Residue frames relative to the residue before (quaternion, step in Angstrom):
aa qw qx qy qz dx dy dz
M 1.0000 0.0000 0.0000 0.0000 0.00 0.00 0.00
T 0.7143 0.4558 -0.2752 0.4543 3.59 0.83 -0.95
D 0.5675 0.5990 -0.3940 0.4049 3.61 1.18 -0.35
S 0.6964 0.4799 -0.2798 0.4543 3.58 1.10 -0.62
L 0.6378 0.5195 -0.3314 0.4621 3.62 1.24 -0.27
D 0.5246 -0.6088 0.4990 0.3243 3.53 -1.14 0.71
P 0.5481 -0.6412 0.4146 0.3415 3.65 -0.84 0.83
V 0.6167 0.5419 -0.3564 0.4462 3.62 1.05 -0.65
V 0.6596 0.4917 -0.3018 0.4819 3.58 0.96 -0.89
L 0.6462 0.5221 -0.3188 0.4563 3.57 0.97 -0.83
N 0.6590 0.4947 -0.3086 0.4752 3.60 0.96 -0.81
L 0.6342 0.5129 -0.3357 0.4712 3.60 1.03 -0.71
L 0.6261 0.5191 -0.3356 0.4754 3.59 1.05 -0.69
Y 0.6313 0.5242 -0.3248 0.4704 3.58 1.00 -0.84
V 0.6632 0.5052 -0.3052 0.4602 3.58 0.92 -0.90
F 0.6664 0.5083 -0.3090 0.4495 3.59 0.88 -0.92
F 0.7215 0.4281 -0.2586 0.4788 3.58 0.74 -1.03
G 0.6125 0.5326 -0.3505 0.4672 3.60 1.10 -0.58
G 0.6525 0.5052 -0.3141 0.4694 3.60 1.01 -0.77
V 0.6465 0.5074 -0.3175 0.4731 3.57 0.99 -0.83
L 0.6551 0.5012 -0.3126 0.4711 3.59 0.95 -0.86
T 0.6447 0.5251 -0.3251 0.4504 3.59 0.94 -0.83
L 0.6687 0.4865 -0.3041 0.4730 3.60 0.89 -0.88
F 0.6427 0.5241 -0.3240 0.4553 3.59 0.98 -0.82
F 0.7041 0.4556 -0.2797 0.4674 3.59 0.84 -0.93
M 0.6112 0.5259 -0.3588 0.4702 3.61 1.08 -0.57
W 0.6524 0.5008 -0.3096 0.4772 3.60 0.95 -0.86
T 0.6661 0.4973 -0.2999 0.4679 3.59 0.93 -0.92
G 0.6605 0.5118 -0.3082 0.4549 3.58 0.93 -0.85
C 0.6492 0.5062 -0.3185 0.4700 3.57 0.99 -0.79
K 0.6583 0.4973 -0.3074 0.4742 3.60 0.96 -0.85
L 0.6569 0.5047 -0.3104 0.4662 3.59 0.93 -0.86
F 0.6814 0.4780 -0.2927 0.4706 3.58 0.88 -0.90
S 0.6032 0.5649 -0.3505 0.4407 3.58 1.11 -0.65
H 0.6696 0.4817 -0.2950 0.4823 3.57 1.12 -0.64
L 0.6641 0.5279 -0.3058 0.4323 3.59 1.16 -0.49
V 0.7021 0.4401 -0.2713 0.4895 3.61 1.07 -0.60
S 0.5171 -0.6831 0.4399 0.2691 3.55 -1.20 0.55
F 0.6921 0.3961 -0.2862 0.5313 3.60 1.19 0.38
S 0.5206 -0.6286 0.4800 0.3217 3.54 -1.28 0.36
I 0.4064 -0.7393 0.4863 0.2276 3.56 -0.56 1.16
P 0.6742 0.4851 -0.3328 0.4465 3.67 0.79 -0.82
E 0.6496 0.5079 -0.3280 0.4610 3.61 0.98 -0.76
Q 0.6591 0.5051 -0.3122 0.4616 3.58 0.96 -0.84
L 0.6480 0.5041 -0.3250 0.4694 3.59 1.03 -0.70
Q 0.6352 0.5195 -0.3308 0.4660 3.60 1.05 -0.72
E 0.6764 0.4781 -0.2906 0.4790 3.59 1.09 -0.67
G 0.5368 -0.6630 0.3865 0.3505 3.58 1.25 -0.08
N 0.3127 0.7555 -0.5152 0.2569 3.60 1.14 0.54
V 0.3244 -0.7891 0.4967 0.1596 3.55 -0.32 1.31
A 0.6217 0.5592 -0.3519 0.4207 3.62 1.00 -0.74
V 0.6540 0.4883 -0.3152 0.4842 3.59 0.97 -0.80
G 0.6338 0.5287 -0.3289 0.4590 3.59 0.99 -0.75
L 0.6645 0.4877 -0.3007 0.4798 3.58 0.98 -0.81
M 0.6157 0.5433 -0.3398 0.4585 3.57 1.09 -0.72
I 0.6747 0.4749 -0.2883 0.4860 3.60 0.90 -0.92
M 0.6226 0.5395 -0.3365 0.4561 3.58 1.02 -0.79
G 0.6689 0.5009 -0.2961 0.4627 3.59 0.91 -0.89
M 0.6387 0.5190 -0.3215 0.4683 3.53 1.04 -0.78
F 0.6684 0.4949 -0.2979 0.4686 3.59 0.92 -0.89
I 0.6448 0.5087 -0.3259 0.4682 3.59 0.96 -0.78
G 0.6604 0.5166 -0.3050 0.4516 3.59 0.96 -0.86
I 0.6803 0.4693 -0.2890 0.4832 3.57 0.88 -0.94
G 0.6619 0.5137 -0.3083 0.4505 3.58 0.94 -0.86
T 0.6518 0.5027 -0.3159 0.4718 3.58 0.98 -0.78
A 0.6633 0.5096 -0.3112 0.4511 3.58 0.90 -0.90
L 0.7089 0.4361 -0.2718 0.4831 3.58 0.82 -0.92
G 0.6044 0.5490 -0.3572 0.4536 3.60 1.09 -0.60
L 0.6511 0.4960 -0.3194 0.4774 3.57 1.01 -0.72
V 0.6397 0.5195 -0.3320 0.4590 3.58 0.98 -0.78
V 0.6786 0.4667 -0.2920 0.4863 3.59 0.87 -0.89
G 0.6724 0.5131 -0.3006 0.4408 3.58 0.89 -0.90
L 0.6879 0.4576 -0.2859 0.4855 3.57 0.97 -0.78
G 0.6080 0.5607 -0.3499 0.4400 3.59 1.21 -0.40
L 0.5741 0.6107 -0.3766 0.3945 3.60 1.22 -0.22
N 0.5370 0.6439 -0.4064 0.3631 3.62 1.21 -0.27
């Protein structure tokens, strides 16, 4: 199947599905982590709690890096 597709189109498909997967896993990870902690993440972010913002940022960077490596290595 992949032999008949142009490599540019195939790479665009990888990018699209990789982006969708990354957003889904980031959303799922945030929801899961929100259930594990004893405070409300959205309320803490609205109050300007920098520590919670850094925690979410680190989680998003970690998930994005992991999924980016999986998608990137799948292009070989």
